[in-house]
C-alpha positions as CSV (number, residue, x, y, z in Angstrom):
1,M,138.1,93.7,90.5
2,N,135.1,92.8,92.6
3,I,133.7,89.8,90.7
4,K,130.4,89.8,92.7
5,F,129.7,93.5,92.0
6,E,130.5,93.1,88.3
7,W,128.1,90.1,87.9
8,R,125.4,92.2,89.7
9,S,126.0,95.1,87.3
10,L,125.9,92.7,84.3
11,S,122.6,91.2,85.5
12,V,121.1,94.7,85.8
13,I,122.3,95.6,82.3
14,L,120.9,92.4,80.9
15,I,117.5,92.8,82.6
16,V,117.2,96.4,81.4
17,F,118.3,95.4,77.8
18,L,115.8,92.5,77.6
19,T,113.0,94.7,79.0
20,C,113.7,97.3,76.3
21,F,114.1,94.6,73.6
22,Y,110.8,92.9,74.3
23,L,108.9,96.1,75.2
24,P,105.4,95.6,73.7
25,V,105.2,99.1,72.3
26,G,102.6,99.2,69.5
27,T,100.3,96.6,71.0
28,V,96.8,97.9,71.8
29,S,96.8,96.7,75.5
30,F,100.2,98.1,76.3
31,D,99.7,101.5,74.6
32,N,96.3,101.8,76.3
33,A,97.9,101.0,79.7
34,L,100.7,103.5,79.1
35,L,98.1,106.1,78.3
36,E,96.1,105.2,81.4
37,A,99.2,105.7,83.5
38,F,99.7,109.2,82.3
39,H,96.0,110.0,82.5
40,L,96.1,108.9,86.2
41,V,99.2,111.0,86.9
42,K,97.7,114.0,85.2
43,W,94.4,113.6,87.1
44,Y,96.3,113.1,90.4
45,A,98.4,116.2,89.8
46,R,95.4,118.4,89.0
47,E,92.9,117.1,91.5
48,H,94.9,115.7,94.4
49,V,98.2,117.4,94.9
50,L,97.0,121.0,95.3
51,L,93.9,120.3,97.4
52,C,95.1,117.4,99.5
53,L,98.9,117.0,99.6
54,L,100.1,120.6,99.9
55,P,97.8,121.5,102.8
56,A,98.8,118.1,104.4
57,F,102.5,119.1,104.0
58,F,101.9,122.4,105.8
59,I,100.1,120.5,108.6
60,A,103.0,118.0,108.9
61,G,105.5,120.8,108.9
62,A,103.6,122.6,111.6
63,I,103.5,119.4,113.7
64,S,107.3,119.2,113.5
65,V,107.8,122.8,114.5
66,F,104.9,123.9,116.7
67,V,104.2,120.7,118.6
68,S,106.8,119.8,121.2
69,Q,108.3,116.4,121.3
70,A,107.3,116.2,125.0
71,A,103.6,116.7,124.1
72,V,103.8,114.0,121.4
73,M,105.5,111.6,123.8
74,K,102.9,112.4,126.5
75,Y,99.9,111.4,124.3
76,L,101.3,109.1,121.6
77,G,104.7,108.0,122.9
78,A,105.7,104.5,124.0
79,G,105.2,105.5,127.6
80,A,101.9,107.2,127.1
81,N,98.6,105.9,128.5
82,K,97.8,103.1,126.1
83,V,94.1,103.6,126.1
84,L,94.4,107.3,125.3
85,A,97.2,106.8,122.7
86,Y,95.4,104.1,120.7
87,G,92.0,105.7,121.3
88,V,93.1,109.0,119.7
89,A,95.0,107.3,116.9
90,S,92.2,104.8,116.0
91,V,89.4,107.4,115.5
92,S,91.5,110.1,113.8
93,G,89.9,109.2,110.4
94,T,86.6,110.6,111.6
95,I,88.2,114.0,111.5
96,L,90.5,113.7,108.5
97,A,88.7,112.9,105.2
98,V,92.0,111.9,103.6
99,C,93.3,109.1,101.3
100,S,96.2,106.7,101.8
101,C,98.6,109.2,100.3
102,T,97.4,112.4,102.0
103,V,97.8,110.8,105.5
104,L,101.5,110.2,104.8
105,P,103.0,113.6,105.7
106,L,100.9,113.7,108.8
107,F,102.0,110.3,109.9
108,A,105.7,111.1,109.1
109,G,105.3,114.3,111.2
110,I,104.1,112.7,114.4
111,Y,106.4,109.7,114.0
112,R,109.5,111.8,113.7
113,M,108.4,113.9,116.6
114,G,108.6,110.8,118.9
115,A,105.2,109.1,118.6
116,G,105.4,105.4,119.4
117,L,105.4,103.0,116.5
118,G,102.1,101.4,117.7
119,P,100.0,104.6,117.9
120,A,101.7,106.1,114.8
121,T,100.8,103.1,112.6
122,A,97.3,103.0,114.1
123,F,97.0,106.6,112.9
124,L,98.5,105.7,109.6
125,Y,95.8,103.0,109.0
126,S,92.9,104.8,110.6
127,G,93.4,108.2,108.8
128,P,92.1,107.0,105.4
129,A,90.2,104.0,106.6
130,I,87.7,105.6,109.0
131,N,86.5,108.4,106.8
132,V,83.0,109.3,108.0
133,L,81.9,110.3,104.5
134,S,83.1,107.0,103.0
135,I,81.5,104.9,105.8
136,V,78.1,106.7,105.2
137,L,78.4,106.3,101.4
138,T,79.3,102.6,101.8
139,A,76.3,102.0,103.9
140,R,73.9,103.8,101.6
141,I,75.2,102.3,98.3
142,L,76.6,98.9,99.2
143,G,74.3,98.1,102.2
144,P,74.2,98.9,105.9
145,E,75.9,95.7,106.9
146,L,78.9,96.5,104.8
147,G,79.0,100.0,106.1
148,L,78.8,98.9,109.7
149,A,81.4,96.1,109.2
150,R,83.7,98.6,107.5
151,A,83.5,101.1,110.4
152,L,83.9,98.6,113.2
153,G,86.6,96.6,111.3
154,A,88.6,99.7,110.6
155,I,88.6,100.9,114.2
156,L,89.5,97.4,115.4
157,F,92.2,97.0,112.7
158,S,94.0,100.2,113.6
159,V,94.3,99.2,117.3
160,V,95.3,95.6,116.6
161,I,97.8,96.5,113.9
162,G,99.3,99.2,116.1
163,I,99.7,96.8,119.1
164,L,101.2,94.1,116.9
165,M,103.7,96.6,115.3
166,H,104.7,97.7,118.8
167,L,105.2,94.1,120.0
168,I,107.1,92.9,117.0
169,F,109.5,95.9,117.0
170,R,109.5,96.6,120.7
171,R,113.3,96.4,121.1
172,E,113.9,98.9,118.3
173,E,111.2,101.1,119.6
174,K,112.7,101.1,123.1
175,A,116.0,102.2,121.7
176,R,114.4,104.9,119.6
177,Q,112.3,106.3,122.5
178,L,115.4,106.6,124.7
179,N,116.7,109.3,122.4
180,V,113.8,111.6,123.0
181,V,112.3,110.6,126.4
182,D,114.2,113.3,128.4
183,L,113.7,116.2,126.0
184,P,112.3,119.3,127.8
185,D,108.8,120.6,127.0
186,E,109.3,124.2,125.9
187,V,105.8,125.8,125.8
188,K,105.7,128.9,123.6
189,R,101.9,129.3,123.5
190,P,99.0,127.7,125.3
191,L,97.6,124.4,124.1
192,W,94.3,125.9,123.1
193,Q,96.0,128.3,120.8
194,N,97.9,125.5,119.0
195,A,94.7,123.4,118.9
196,L,92.8,126.3,117.2
197,Y,95.7,126.8,114.8
198,F,95.7,123.2,113.7
199,A,91.9,123.1,113.6
200,T,91.9,125.9,110.9
201,M,94.4,124.0,108.8
202,V,92.5,120.7,109.2
203,G,89.3,122.6,108.3
204,I,90.9,123.8,105.1
205,L,92.0,120.3,104.2
206,V,88.7,118.7,105.0
207,F,86.3,121.1,103.4
208,A,88.4,121.8,100.3
209,N,88.1,118.1,99.6
210,W,84.5,117.6,100.6
211,G,83.0,115.3,97.9
212,H,79.7,115.5,96.2
213,P,77.1,113.3,98.1
214,E,74.8,110.8,96.5
215,N,71.7,113.0,97.1
216,D,71.3,116.7,96.4
217,S,69.5,117.3,99.6
218,G,70.4,116.9,103.3
219,L,73.3,118.0,105.5
220,W,76.1,116.5,103.4
221,A,74.7,118.3,100.3
222,L,74.4,121.6,102.2
223,I,78.0,121.3,103.3
224,F,79.1,120.5,99.8
225,D,77.3,123.6,98.5
226,L,79.1,125.7,101.1
227,K,82.5,124.0,101.0
228,W,84.4,126.9,99.5
229,P,82.9,129.6,101.7
230,I,83.7,127.4,104.8
231,T,87.2,126.8,103.4
232,A,87.6,130.6,103.0
233,I,86.5,131.2,106.6
234,C,89.1,128.7,107.8
235,A,91.8,130.3,105.7
236,A,90.9,133.8,107.0
237,L,91.0,132.6,110.6
238,L,94.4,131.0,109.9
239,A,95.7,134.3,108.6
240,V,94.5,136.1,111.7
241,L,96.1,133.5,114.0
242,L,99.4,133.8,112.1
243,V,99.5,137.5,112.8
244,L,98.3,137.4,116.4
245,W,100.1,134.4,117.8
246,F,102.8,133.4,115.3
247,N,104.4,136.9,114.7
248,M,103.7,136.9,111.0
249,P,103.8,140.6,109.7
250,W,100.3,141.8,109.1
251,W,101.3,143.6,105.8
252,K,102.7,140.3,104.4
253,V,99.5,138.5,105.2
254,G,97.5,141.3,103.7
255,L,99.6,141.2,100.4
256,V,98.8,137.5,100.1
257,A,95.1,138.0,100.9
258,L,94.6,140.6,98.2
259,P,95.2,138.4,95.1
260,V,93.3,135.5,96.8
261,A,90.3,137.7,97.3
262,A,90.5,139.2,93.9
263,L,90.6,135.8,92.2
264,A,87.7,134.6,94.3
265,L,85.7,137.8,93.2
266,F,86.5,137.7,89.5
267,F,86.6,133.9,89.0
268,P,83.9,132.6,91.5
269,T,83.5,129.4,89.4
270,K,87.2,128.5,89.6
271,P,88.0,128.3,93.3
272,L,91.1,126.4,92.7
273,L,92.8,129.6,91.4
274,S,92.2,131.3,94.8
275,F,93.3,128.2,96.7
276,T,96.5,127.9,94.7
277,A,97.3,131.6,95.2
278,G,96.8,131.2,98.9
279,L,99.2,128.2,99.0
280,L,101.8,130.1,97.0
281,G,101.4,133.1,99.2
282,L,101.7,131.2,102.4
283,S,104.8,129.5,101.0
284,L,106.3,132.8,100.1
285,I,105.7,134.6,103.4
286,S,106.7,131.7,105.6
287,G,109.8,131.0,103.5
288,T,111.0,134.5,103.8
289,E,110.5,134.8,107.5
290,A,112.9,134.0,110.3
291,G,112.6,131.8,113.4
292,E,109.8,129.2,113.8
293,N,107.9,130.4,110.7
294,A,110.9,129.8,108.5
295,A,111.3,126.4,110.2
296,W,107.7,125.7,109.4
297,F,108.3,126.2,105.7
298,D,111.6,124.3,105.7
299,S,109.9,121.3,107.4
300,S,107.0,121.4,105.0
301,W,109.3,121.6,102.0
302,G,111.3,118.7,103.4
303,F,108.2,116.5,103.5
304,A,107.3,117.6,100.0
305,K,110.7,116.7,98.6
306,Q,110.7,113.3,100.2
307,I,107.1,112.3,99.5
308,L,106.0,113.8,96.2
309,P,108.4,112.1,93.8
310,L,107.7,108.7,95.3
311,L,103.9,109.3,95.2
312,L,103.9,110.4,91.6
313,F,106.1,107.4,90.5
314,G,103.8,105.0,92.4
315,V,100.7,106.5,90.8
316,L,102.3,106.1,87.4
317,V,102.9,102.4,88.1
318,A,99.5,101.9,89.6
319,G,97.9,103.5,86.5
320,L,100.0,101.3,84.1
321,L,98.9,98.1,85.9
322,L,95.3,98.9,86.9
323,G,94.2,102.0,85.0
324,R,91.6,104.5,86.1
325,V,88.1,103.9,87.2
326,G,86.2,102.4,84.2
327,H,89.4,102.0,82.2
328,E,91.8,99.0,82.0
329,G,95.5,98.9,82.5
330,L,97.7,95.9,81.8
331,I,95.6,93.9,84.3
332,P,92.1,93.4,82.8
333,V,89.2,94.3,85.1
334,S,87.5,91.0,84.2
335,W,90.4,89.1,85.8
336,V,89.8,90.9,89.1
337,S,86.1,90.2,88.9
338,D,86.6,86.6,88.1
339,A,89.1,86.2,90.9
340,V,86.9,87.6,93.7
341,G,83.7,85.8,93.3
342,G,82.4,83.7,96.2
343,N,83.9,83.7,99.6
344,S,86.9,81.4,99.4
345,L,90.2,82.1,101.1
346,Q,91.7,82.7,97.6
347,A,89.0,85.2,96.7
348,N,89.4,87.2,99.9
349,F,93.1,87.2,99.8
350,F,93.2,88.3,96.2
351,A,90.7,91.1,97.0
352,A,92.8,92.3,100.0
353,F,96.1,91.9,98.1
354,S,95.0,93.7,94.9
355,G,93.2,96.4,96.9
356,A,96.3,97.1,98.9
357,F,98.3,97.9,95.7
358,M,95.5,99.9,94.0
359,Y,95.2,103.6,94.5
360,F,91.8,104.9,95.7
361,A,91.1,108.5,96.0
362,T,88.8,109.4,98.8
363,L,85.3,107.9,98.2
364,T,86.2,106.3,94.8
365,E,86.4,102.8,96.3
366,V,82.6,102.7,96.7
367,P,81.7,103.1,93.0
368,I,84.5,100.7,92.1
369,L,83.1,98.1,94.4
370,Q,79.6,98.7,93.2
371,G,80.7,97.8,89.7
372,L,82.7,94.7,90.9
373,I,79.8,93.5,93.0
374,G,77.5,93.9,90.0
375,N,79.9,91.7,88.1
376,G,79.8,88.9,90.7
377,M,82.1,89.9,93.5
378,G,81.2,88.3,96.8
379,K,80.4,90.4,100.0
380,G,83.4,88.9,101.9
381,P,86.0,89.9,99.3
382,A,84.2,93.3,99.0
383,L,84.8,93.9,102.7
384,A,88.4,92.7,102.4
385,L,89.0,95.2,99.7
386,L,87.3,98.0,101.7
387,L,89.6,97.3,104.7
388,A,92.8,97.0,102.7
389,G,92.3,99.3,99.7
390,P,91.7,102.8,101.1
391,A,94.5,102.4,103.7
392,L,97.2,101.2,101.4
393,S,98.4,101.8,97.8
394,L,101.6,101.3,95.9
395,P,102.6,105.0,96.2
396,N,101.7,104.8,99.9
397,M,104.0,101.8,100.5
398,L,107.0,103.5,98.8
399,V,106.7,106.5,101.1
400,I,106.1,104.4,104.3
401,R,109.3,102.5,103.5
402,S,111.2,105.8,103.3
403,V,110.0,106.6,106.8
404,L,109.9,103.2,108.6
405,G,112.3,101.1,106.6
406,T,111.8,98.0,104.6
407,A,111.1,95.5,107.5
408,K,108.5,97.6,109.3
409,T,106.8,98.4,106.0
410,L,106.6,94.7,105.0
411,V,105.1,93.8,108.4
412,F,102.6,96.6,108.3
413,V,101.4,95.8,104.8
414,S,101.3,92.1,105.6
415,L,99.2,92.7,108.7
416,V,96.7,94.8,106.8
417,I,96.3,92.2,104.0
418,C,96.1,89.2,106.4
419,M,93.5,90.8,108.7
420,A,91.5,92.1,105.8
421,T,91.4,88.5,104.4
422,I,90.3,87.0,107.6
423,S,87.6,89.7,108.2
424,G,86.3,89.2,104.7
425,M,86.0,85.4,105.1
426,L,84.1,85.8,108.5
427,F,81.8,88.5,107.0
428,G,81.1,86.3,104.0
429,I,80.2,83.4,106.2
430,F,77.6,85.3,108.2
431,F,76.3,87.6,105.4
């Protein structure tokens, strides 16, 4: 008998038993928090999985199949030009209006294709942190100085964090890169064709999730009014490219297009029906094909199986602890507001730390901060939360660990929190 193992098992059983024994079911605060957890998961499943994550899974799967490892190594690998690699990774968020969870399959795709740890983690941070819409909204609602500080800080963060991750784990990275450095670059189609193919999918992801602007006039409002027609154009172009360049049978694509068009015609006020039909149809035709189209579906499905369960569990826990916007979980909002007043080291660290574990859908961090600032939150802690919150969340950390491992995840999260804390303090001193 393994005594050590048996004691460990007994400890686990005791912890589970005591947790069940003292579970505060029936108390108002716990019951409300439990309800908030399920409300958040329900909202996430309805509003976020279909529009954000599933298109991101298809993009990640396409990266794994249609982008050669040699191309990834050339631009983002350990031996790539550092200025080019970190430059591309650090401004990626200006193109992708994604949150900390939607960026995960994209990050996993380029990392597994051979991207260096530094550029890959720079992309992981910058994807949700340098969202143009959120920067503009921050400047308009919270003030131009916070908007500018967020933009500059996020770009600088992504580069510094990527470089530090590379330096800290350079030995492991060197060993990992040796396994892919000599792989041949098999070019099946020109670069411009792949670029246009990815642009259509990114267009679907970006415009389907285009948020309502503060004002009902102007360019952002016009794009919001036309978001679904633009998304439909991107989807139609993707269908054409799949037939012309990716050997997808035209009749299969046509069979998928018919119900999508019919739903759009008969239910114009419910575009999610057409969008869902398109995703199901794309899954069906790619999954029943052979060759690289089948590999595309298999890779996308692999990302979904790995990431979705962790994300939904993380959202459930985040909802239990912190609730939704305007609702409380187990941790009262007043505690957070009281803890982040002023510009002390403690206030900035608490803002960065709590923001790192909270889940922010794209753009929701701005109204949350508006309420916190109205309740006495200092400008320094506000910036710390802006720099740590959108880029991290508890669901996000669980998935990063499954890709990078525990050590790299802990270092990445620690770097984000520490740099956000320091930046908040400096900003609070000057503003």
